[in-house]
C-alpha positions in Angstrom: -1.2 -29.3 -7.8 -3.2 -27.3 -10.5 -4.8 -23.7 -9.7 -7.9 -22.1 -10.5 -9.1 -22.3 -14.2 -8.4 -18.4 -14.3 -5.0 -18.4 -12.9 -2.1 -17.4 -15.1 1.4 -19.7 -15.7 4.9 -17.2 -14.7 8.3 -17.9 -15.6 10.7 -16.3 -13.5 14.5 -16.2 -14.0 16.2 -15.9 -10.9 20.3 -15.9 -10.3 21.3 -19.1 -8.3 21.7 -17.1 -5.2 18.4 -15.1 -5.5 16.7 -18.4 -5.8 17.9 -20.3 -3.0 17.8 -16.9 -0.7 13.3 -17.0 -1.7 13.2 -21.1 -0.9 15.2 -20.5 2.6 12.5 -17.8 3.1 9.5 -19.6 2.1 11.2 -22.8 4.4 11.1 -20.2 7.4 7.1 -19.2 6.7 6.3 -22.4 6.0 5.1 -21.9 3.1 5.9 -22.7 -0.8 8.1 -20.6 -3.4 4.8 -20.3 -5.0 3.2 -18.9 -2.2 5.9 -16.8 -1.4 6.1 -15.4 -4.9 2.5 -14.7 -4.7 2.6 -13.0 -1.1 5.2 -10.5 -2.7 3.6 -9.6 -5.6 0.7 -8.9 -3.8 2.5 -6.6 -1.3 4.1 -4.9 -4.7 0.8 -4.4 -5.8 -0.7 -3.2 -2.5 2.5 -0.6 -2.1 1.9 0.5 -5.6 -1.6 1.1 -5.4 -1.4 2.8 -1.8 1.8 5.1 -3.7 -0.9 6.0 -6.8 -3.5 7.1 -3.8 -0.9 9.4 -1.9 0.1 10.9 -5.3 -3.3 11.9 -6.2 -4.6 13.0 -2.6 -1.0 15.4 -2.8 -1.8 16.9 -6.3 -5.6 17.5 -5.2 -4.2 19.6 -1.7 -1.6 21.2 -3.8 -4.4 23.3 -5.5 -6.6 23.8 -2.5 -8.3 26.9 -4.5 -9.5 24.9 -7.3 -10.4 21.4 -5.3 -14.0 21.1 -4.9 -14.2 17.4 -2.6 -17.1 18.6 -0.2 -19.3 17.1 -2.3 -17.5 13.8 -1.5 -17.2 13.8 1.9 -20.4 12.2 2.8 -20.2 9.2 0.3 -16.9 8.5 1.6 -17.6 8.8 5.1 -19.9 6.3 4.0 -17.3 3.7 2.4 -15.2 4.5 5.6 -17.4 3.9 8.2 -19.4 0.8 6.4 -22.9 2.1 5.6 
């Protein structure tokens, strides 16, 4: 089955043990191995993005005197509240 025209193909090398374990997880979740890999990569990307945001906010919070965030409060509230 071909994917979307803008999808990319990735070759992944796994040990036989990891491959067997991944197949079992995919079977248990009733999904293809490809879908399991996509789900796992998407989760890893979300975690990395969340960590980057956390690190950025931590950096901003470390210098409260030099951080002026009042200008962004209304814009952030609009985004968070959806309107």
